[in-house]
C-alpha positions, 0 to 999 in steps of 0.5 A: 493576497491578503493575510487571511488568503495566505493563511487560507491557501497555505491551510488548503494545501496542507489538507491535500497533502494530508489526503495524499499521504492517507492516499499513498498510505493506503495504496501501500497496505493493499500492495503489501497485502497483495504482495503477502498473498502472492508470496503465500500462494507461491509457497503453496505452489512450490510445496506441491511441486517439491520432490517430497510433496510427490513421495507423499 
């Protein structure tokens, strides 16, 4: 490979890695959001099932 081809090859792979990093960050943020929603639902469910709630 010529020096220019080597340079373009490296740049191409750097861009691919950046794309994968963005994808992983997006997935992590979605998972965090889903986990938060599930946690909130669980708290709501637990409150409804608690003895204090039934005495209410």
